[in-house]
C-alpha positions in Angstrom: -8.1 -2.9 -8.7 -5.4 -5.4 -8.1 -1.7 -5.9 -7.5 1.1 -8.0 -8.8 1.3 -9.8 -5.5 -1.0 -12.5 -6.8 1.5 -13.6 -9.4 4.1 -14.3 -6.7 1.5 -16.0 -4.4 0.4 -18.3 -7.2 4.0 -19.6 -7.4 4.3 -20.1 -3.7 6.4 -16.9 -3.1 5.2 -15.0 0.0 4.0 -11.5 -0.8 2.4 -8.7 1.3 0.9 -5.4 0.6 1.7 -2.3 2.7 0.2 1.1 2.5 -2.1 3.7 4.2 -5.4 2.7 5.7 -8.4 3.1 3.4 -11.2 1.3 1.7 -13.5 1.3 -1.3 -10.7 1.3 -3.9 -11.8 2.8 -7.3 -15.3 3.4 -6.1 -17.4 6.5 -5.4 -16.9 5.8 -1.7 -13.1 5.4 -1.8 -11.3 6.9 1.2 -7.9 7.0 2.8 -7.0 8.0 6.4 -5.2 11.4 6.3 -3.2 10.4 9.5 -2.2 7.0 8.0 -1.2 8.7 4.7 1.0 11.2 6.5 2.7 8.4 8.5 3.4 6.4 5.3 4.7 9.4 3.5 7.2 10.0 6.3 8.2 6.4 6.3 8.7 6.2 2.6 10.6 9.6 2.5 12.9 8.4 5.3 13.4 5.0 3.7 14.1 6.2 0.1 16.0 9.3 1.3 18.5 6.9 3.0 19.2 5.0 -0.1 
């Protein structure tokens, strides 16, 4: 896995990643915290619902 953030960082543009807590991306042991997922869902819903 990867993100587009590296393209910005390579050019000296600060970038950050934000999302629910988890690990093991794209592996058989991939997991995500249900509590963290719920918190992020609520945050995104409120953020984009306000636009």
